[in-house]
ZATIVEX-547743 format. One line per field, with one value per residue (C-alpha): residue number from 1; y, z, x. Coordinates in steps of 0.05 Angstrom, whole numbers. Each point is the difference from the previous one (the first is absolute). Layout:
REM ZATIVEX-547743
num: c(NUM  ...)
Y: c(Y  ...)
Z: c(Z  ...)
X: c(X  ...)
//
This chain:
REM ZATIVEX-547743
num: c(1  2  3  4  5  6  7  8  9  10  11  12  13  14  15  16  17  18  19  20  21  22  23  24  25  26  27  28  29  30  31  32  33  34  35  36  37  38  39  40  41  42  43  44  45  46  47  48  49  50  51  52  53  54  55  56  57  58  59  60  61  62  63  64  65  66  67  68  69  70  71  72  73  74  75  76  77  78  79  80  81  82  83  84  85  86  87  88  89  90  91  92  93  94  95  96  97  98  99  100  101  102  103  104  105  106  107  108  109  110  111  112  113  114  115  116  117  118  119  120  121  122  123  124  125  126  127  128  129  130  131  132  133  134  135  136  137  138  139  140  141  142  143  144  145  146  147  148  149  150  151  152  153  154  155  156  157  158  159  160  161  162  163  164  165  166  167  168  169  170  171  172  173  174  175  176  177  178  179  180  181  182  183  184  185  186  187  188  189  190  191  192  193  194  195  196  197  198  199  200  201  202  203  204  205  206  207  208  209  210  211  212  213  214  215  216  217  218  219  220  221  222  223  224  225  226  227  228  229  230  231  232  233  234  235  236  237  238  239  240  241  242  243  244  245  246  247  248  249  250  251  252  253  254  255  256  257  258  259  260  261  262  263  264  265  266  267  268  269  270  271  272  273  274  275  276  277  278  279  280  281  282  283  284  285  286  287  288  289  290  291  292  293  294  295  296  297  298  299  300  301  302  303  304  305  306  307  308  309  310  311  312  313  314  315  316  317  318  319  320  321  322  323  324  325  326  327  328  329  330  331  332  333  334  335  336  337  338  339  340  341  342  343  344  345  346  347  348  349  350  351  352  353  354  355  356  357  358  359  360  361  362  363  364  365  366  367  368  369  370  371  372  373  374  375  376  377  378  379  380  381  382  383  384  385  386  387  388  389  390  391  392  393  394  395  396  397  398  399  400  401  402  403  404  405  406  407  408  409  410  411  412  413  414  415  416  417  418  419  420  421  422  423  424  425  426  427  428  429  430  431  432  433  434  435  436  437  438  439  440  441  442  443  444  445  446  447  448  449  450  451  452  453  454  455  456  457  458  459  460  461  462  463  464  465  466  467  468  469  470  471  472  473  474  475  476  477  478  479  480  481  482  483  484  485  486  487  488  489  490  491  492  493  494  495  496  497  498)
Y: c(424  -24  5  -38  -75  -57  -67  -68  -45  -73  -10  72  17  -70  -72  -35  -65  -48  31  9  -66  -42  36  -14  -72  -2  29  -49  -58  19  -15  -66  29  -21  45  -18  44  71  25  -13  46  61  30  14  53  68  -5  -4  -68  -11  11  -48  -56  7  5  -55  -50  12  19  37  65  -33  -52  53  42  -62  -14  72  -9  -64  35  56  -50  -20  66  48  -30  -44  13  75  -6  -54  58  36  71  7  19  74  21  31  41  22  23  38  36  15  28  44  28  23  -54  -11  -75  -46  -75  -22  -75  -51  -32  22  65  -30  -52  51  44  -59  -20  70  6  -68  22  69  38  27  67  16  -3  57  -46  -75  -25  -71  -39  -9  -65  3  -9  72  42  -61  30  32  61  12  -8  49  53  -5  3  63  31  -13  20  68  14  66  19  -15  -67  13  -65  22  -1  -72  -68  -66  -52  -74  -68  -26  21  16  56  28  -5  32  57  14  -3  52  44  -8  -30  -71  -24  -75  -39  -66  -25  -17  -51  31  -3  39  -29  11  72  13  -29  43  61  23  69  -18  -65  -10  -64  9  42  36  19  21  47  29  10  34  46  18  74  14  -10  45  51  15  2  51  74  36  30  -68  -27  57  -9  -74  24  63  -31  -55  48  52  -54  -29  68  24  -63  -5  72  -4  -64  29  61  -44  -46  60  25  -69  -9  69  -17  -67  33  53  -52  -47  2  -29  -25  23  -42  46  64  56  29  55  -7  3  -55  47  -21  46  -40  -67  -40  -19  -69  29  45  -60  -45  55  9  -75  -1  56  -39  -63  39  32  -69  -29  56  -17  -75  -19  45  -26  -72  9  34  -49  -58  26  9  -68  -32  38  -16  -73  -5  34  -40  -73  -13  -2  46  -35  12  41  54  9  5  52  41  -3  23  57  22  -2  35  56  13  11  33  51  17  12  39  47  9  13  51  39  -11  -28  58  51  -27  24  -35  -67  10  13  -63  -42  27  -17  -70  -17  23  -68  -62  -37  -61  46  43  -61  -28  65  28  -64  -43  39  62  -42  -46  57  43  -60  -11  72  14  -67  -35  56  58  -38  -53  54  34  -68  -11  64  8  -37  -34  46  63  -28  -15  71  32  -41  9  75  3  -42  50  61  -33  -1  76  12  -6  -53  -49  18  -19  -64  -17  11  -48  -52  10  -17  -61  -25  5  -35  -57  -3  -7  -46  -52  12  -2  58  -27  20  76  -8  -39  50  59  -33  -15  71  33  -45  7  75  4  -43  40  57  -46  -26  37  2  33  63  -23  -61  40  6  -72  -29  46  -18  -75  3  36  -46  -63  26  23  -60  -48  36  -1  -75  -11  44  -43  -61  31  69  19  74)
Z: c(46  56  71  40  -3  29  2  6  47  -22  -68  -6  59  27  -25  51  -38  52  59  -34  -36  60  44  -53  -1  77  -3  -53  40  57  -49  -20  -67  -15  -51  -4  -62  24  -72  -3  59  -31  -22  74  -3  -8  5  67  31  14  -73  -22  45  -26  -73  -4  50  -4  74  25  38  69  -23  -33  64  39  -52  7  76  -8  -50  49  55  -35  -37  59  30  -53  -70  6  -1  -54  -48  -38  -26  -75  -18  -13  39  60  -46  -43  61  26  -67  -6  70  -14  -61  45  -19  47  8  32  2  -23  12  8  56  71  20  62  -42  -52  53  30  -68  -17  67  -10  -66  28  -53  43  6  -73  4  26  3  6  -17  -3  16  71  40  8  -74  -19  -53  -40  -68  -35  -19  74  17  -55  22  73  -20  -40  58  48  -50  -17  70  2  -71  -59  -32  -67  -36  -63  41  25  -25  30  -11  5  -33  -4  -36  68  8  -69  12  69  -29  -55  49  41  -61  -3  -53  10  -12  -7  16  -34  47  51  -7  -49  -64  -64  -27  65  4  -73  8  61  -42  42  -22  0  7  22  2  56  61  -41  -52  54  31  -67  -16  66  -4  -74  -11  69  -8  -58  16  68  -25  -56  8  -38  -47  -16  -15  -47  -35  -11  -44  -31  -22  -46  -26  -20  -28  -43  -28  -12  -36  -40  -24  -16  -40  -38  -21  -21  -39  -36  -20  -23  -42  -31  -19  -30  -37  -30  -24  -34  -48  11  68  -5  61  43  -39  -33  -63  -49  -75  -8  51  54  71  32  61  31  -4  59  -4  12  56  34  -7  26  60  12  -2  51  46  -7  19  60  22  -7  43  58  -11  57  50  -24  5  73  21  -40  29  71  -10  -33  62  44  -44  -2  71  -18  -62  15  -19  -76  -28  -38  -76  8  38  -59  -46  47  -1  -75  -1  47  -46  -63  33  32  -63  -41  56  20  -71  -23  63  -13  -71  23  52  -52  33  -63  -44  52  6  -57  32  -1  -71  -22  36  -30  -70  6  27  -52  -58  3  -37  46  14  15  47  36  9  22  45  19  16  7  35  45  25  10  39  43  21  24  28  30  2  37  20  25  35  36  24  19  52  38  -3  -7  -67  -15  13  -41  -57  -2  6  -56  -45  12  -21  -60  -19  9  -41  -62  -2  -21  33  -47  5  73  19  -40  28  72  -10  -35  51  57  -38  -14  73  20  -47  24  73  -16  -39  30  -69  -34  -68  15  -1  -62  -37  22  -22  -67  -9  22  -48  -59  10  7  -62  -41  22  -44  -60  20  -21  58  -16  42  23  32  40  64  -1  -14  51  55  -17  3  67  30  -24  22  69  10  -14  50  53  -10  6  62  33  -13  30  28  -20  19)
X: c(258  -46  25  -53  13  -43  35  -31  40  -4  31  21  46  9  -5  -45  -8  26  -36  -68  -1  21  -52  -54  24  -6  -71  -22  28  -47  -58  31  25  71  36  74  14  13  0  -75  -10  34  -67  -12  55  -32  -76  -38  8  -74  -17  54  -22  -71  23  52  -27  -75  -7  -61  10  3  50  43  1  21  55  25  3  42  45  14  13  64  14  3  63  31  -26  7  75  3  9  54  6  12  70  6  -62  36  46  -59  -40  60  9  -74  -1  60  -37  -57  -50  -60  -7  -51  -14  -70  -7  -57  39  -21  34  31  37  21  31  39  27  22  36  31  31  17  -38  -58  36  -13  -76  -44  -61  -10  -70  -25  -63  -26  2  -75  -9  -15  36  21  -16  59  -41  -15  74  21  -50  22  73  -14  -38  58  54  -31  -27  -37  20  -46  17  35  -13  37  64  -8  23  -23  54  -17  7  -72  -63  -30  51  -18  -74  7  41  -50  -58  36  12  76  46  27  71  4  63  12  54  -55  -56  -50  41  -4  -65  -39  24  -16  -70  -11  21  58  20  74  37  72  40  51  15  52  -51  -49  51  17  -74  -16  61  -5  12  28  74  18  -53  31  71  -11  -13  -55  52  28  -69  -14  67  -17  -57  30  66  -28  -53  53  45  -56  -20  71  23  -64  6  74  -9  -60  41  59  -47  -31  68  22  -63  9  71  -22  -57  45  50  -49  -58  -70  -20  -73  -17  43  14  -40  32  -18  -6  76  11  26  -14  -52  -21  -15  -64  -44  32  69  -24  -34  61  47  -46  1  76  1  -47  42  62  -35  -25  70  28  -46  -5  47  -36  -67  23  19  -65  -44  39  -8  -75  -7  31  -49  -60  19  -24  -66  -18  12  -73  -7  -52  -56  -3  -64  38  47  -61  -30  64  0  -72  17  57  -42  -59  41  41  -63  -39  54  20  -71  -16  58  -26  -71  22  39  67  32  -23  22  72  44  60  -35  -23  72  25  -56  13  74  -13  -53  42  34  -22  -48  45  59  -41  -28  70  33  -54  -36  61  65  -28  -45  56  49  -49  -20  72  2  -68  -23  67  37  -44  -60  42  39  -64  -27  54  -15  -75  -66  -13  -59  42  59  -48  -28  69  32  -62  2  74  -16  -55  45  55  -45  -2  -72  -68  -30  57  9  -72  4  69  -25  -59  44  56  -48  -26  71  20  -64  15  72  -22  -58  40  69  31  37  -21  -72  10  44  -55  -54  44  12  -74  -20  49  -19  -75  4  44  -47  -61  24  -9  -69  -62  -48  -67  -7  -68  34  51  -40  -27  70  31  -49  4  76  2  -52  35  68  -21  -46  57  45  -54  -10  75  2  -54  42  63  15  71  -4)
//
């Protein structure tokens, strides 16, 4: 949650269409230009007026300055009040103020006009700083306005840009925010529109005042209502429920299979028998299928809880992922998964961690005793989906509401590592846990960590059946780690989700 908010005025807090467009019309008329269609003058809303007169009507600098003077002649007493505040804005500002947000206005409109408009709509009291351009033509660039607003908002304290959002409706707001080193939230209910904001690479895009309020307040409501003990219980309860149900069902399934095996002949796919046909044990196939049934039962036990937390996060993420990711980003995430699976597994082998862990070797022997298709289905599909419901669907999403994404990622990945009960799987699980959270946040889709978990489990499982020459271990390991980390770094440059 960020608690320093810079708001654009026109098209974000208020709808100034009538006042701006009629004043532009008035200024153009003084040059003998008749423009009866106000819709054609909407592009003047947002950017500096001088630039717009030069861009849209081919004026030179002197003419544009004269046009701005004529514009202000009508605007300062009449056009300034031909304006309306967007529905829901006063209530949103009141709520944000009650939550301790530090708010400022950063507008290209002259400061003196901005202050009069805020007073007119009785919302000036919510803003700790009001910054606009100057009447003498200085500080018209949005980047300059943003930097001055930050300076006034933070005062003598160091400016913490990672705690700031700039909220506006035009590309100039997005560009000014990025030039100032802060994230930009685009609003489509103003005059820029979705395509303009996408092209300007707004970090987030919302479509209504209601969505904007929800976005800015995400994580504050529930976090303040719940005690630390309640937050911990939110995580511990589903974890214990999952483990308990899984173990009970596994034990019941083993007893049921033993009873079936004792009462029937054959069944070599599931049962091991001595020369007289007496049941002596179960095959790796049976053990894998029993484990899968246990995971399915555990997943069913927490499914309702997971559904609520995943749904809540999906609603939150919807506001952060309106822009569709290009196909290349999905390819890069696939490359990262493939590279890290090979790289991390081979690194653990090369460092001797696998050979040193008897616990891991016992687990691996049990899992690989199954027929390959059975093992892939049980461990690559059933186990992956079940664990994702618990660890990313519930545990990560609970952490996410009370701490930064980066901290929530590390905490959930650490628990995922401890859950595996041995150092080899723990280290691998931590790395994959971080990757799965990263993909979840990057694409805003719970299916992404599920797919990565499935791919990671299947690839690791198949690696035991693939003969890699020992001389190729280091080259393949390094290539995998470089490809994996390089893909993540490229994605991170495109969009920082941490």
